[in-house]
C-alpha positions as CSV (number, residue, x, y, z in Angstrom):
1,M,-29.0,-100.6,47.9
2,T,-31.3,-98.3,49.7
3,Y,-34.9,-98.0,48.5
4,A,-37.7,-95.8,49.1
5,M,-41.3,-97.1,49.0
6,I,-43.6,-94.6,47.4
7,L,-47.4,-94.5,48.0
8,Q,-49.2,-91.7,46.1
9,N,-45.9,-89.7,45.4
10,R,-44.9,-89.7,49.2
11,V,-42.3,-91.8,50.9
12,I,-43.9,-94.2,53.3
13,G,-41.0,-96.5,54.1
14,I,-37.3,-96.5,53.6
15,L,-35.5,-99.9,53.0
16,L,-31.6,-100.0,53.8
17,G,-29.3,-102.8,52.2
18,Q,-31.5,-104.6,49.8
19,D,-30.0,-107.0,47.4
20,A,-33.1,-106.9,45.4
21,E,-36.0,-104.5,44.5
22,P,-38.5,-104.8,47.3
23,Y,-42.3,-105.5,46.5
24,W,-45.1,-104.3,48.9
25,P,-48.8,-105.0,48.2
26,P,-51.1,-102.1,47.4
27,D,-52.7,-100.3,50.1
28,P,-56.3,-101.2,51.4
29,T,-57.9,-98.8,48.9
30,G,-55.8,-100.6,45.9
31,N,-53.3,-97.8,45.4
32,P,-50.0,-99.4,44.3
33,I,-46.8,-98.9,46.3
34,K,-43.8,-98.8,44.3
35,A,-39.9,-99.2,45.1
36,V,-37.6,-96.3,44.0
37,P,-33.7,-96.4,44.6
38,C,-32.7,-93.5,46.8
39,G,-29.8,-92.0,48.7
40,E,-29.5,-92.2,52.3
41,E,-30.5,-88.4,52.7
42,V,-34.2,-89.3,52.0
43,V,-36.5,-89.4,55.1
44,L,-40.1,-90.5,55.5
45,G,-42.7,-88.1,54.4
46,W,-40.7,-86.8,51.7
47,V,-42.3,-86.1,48.0
48,Y,-41.1,-88.3,44.9
49,E,-41.6,-86.3,41.7
50,S,-42.0,-89.4,39.4
51,D,-41.3,-87.3,36.3
52,S,-38.0,-86.0,37.2
53,G,-37.0,-89.0,39.6
54,E,-36.2,-86.4,42.4
55,F,-37.0,-86.6,46.0
56,H,-37.7,-83.4,48.1
57,E,-39.0,-82.3,51.6
58,F,-42.7,-81.9,51.9
59,I,-43.6,-78.2,52.7
60,P,-47.2,-77.8,53.7
61,E,-49.1,-74.8,52.5
62,P,-50.0,-72.6,55.4
63,K,-53.7,-72.7,56.1
64,P,-55.7,-69.4,56.0
65,E,-57.1,-67.9,59.3
66,L,-61.0,-68.6,59.2
67,E,-63.3,-66.0,60.3
68,P,-65.6,-66.9,63.2
69,T,-68.9,-68.0,61.6
70,Q,-72.4,-66.9,63.0
71,L,-72.4,-70.3,65.3
72,D,-69.1,-69.2,66.6
73,R,-70.3,-65.9,67.8
74,I,-73.8,-67.1,69.2
75,E,-71.6,-69.9,71.2
76,A,-69.3,-67.1,72.6
77,A,-72.2,-65.0,73.4
78,I,-73.9,-67.6,75.5
79,S,-70.8,-68.9,77.0
80,K,-70.3,-65.7,79.0
81,T,-70.5,-65.8,82.7
82,Q,-73.3,-64.7,84.8
83,G,-71.1,-61.9,86.0
84,E,-70.3,-60.7,82.7
85,I,-73.9,-60.6,81.8
86,V,-74.5,-58.4,84.8
87,N,-72.0,-56.0,84.1
88,E,-73.1,-55.8,80.7
89,A,-76.6,-54.8,81.9
90,I,-75.5,-52.4,84.4
91,D,-73.2,-50.8,81.8
92,T,-76.0,-50.5,79.5
93,Y,-78.4,-49.3,82.3
94,T,-75.9,-46.6,83.3
95,M,-75.4,-45.3,79.7
96,A,-79.1,-45.2,79.1
97,L,-79.2,-43.1,82.4
98,M,-76.5,-40.7,81.3
99,E,-78.1,-40.1,78.1
100,E,-81.5,-39.2,79.7
101,G,-79.3,-36.7,81.9
102,I,-80.3,-38.7,85.2
103,L,-76.8,-39.0,85.9
């Protein structure tokens, strides 16, 4: 018989051809690991629904894109090259001269 070893509703091991129900001790934090009979289609990482006794593939939720923090913006600003800083200064100076009608 094939058994899936379940830790916190996730398949962490698959044991094929077992004559008796296997036993694994709890994990280091004391969470029990239980053996559940399963078919050969079950793979590591799948989710076990203990209420229904069904296995299904784990589908992670998409992570939202994070907006840059103030620290991110500061780091980006100070990581500019000397050439970029000089070009920005020249652009700013040129714009000021154009506004004054000098250029």
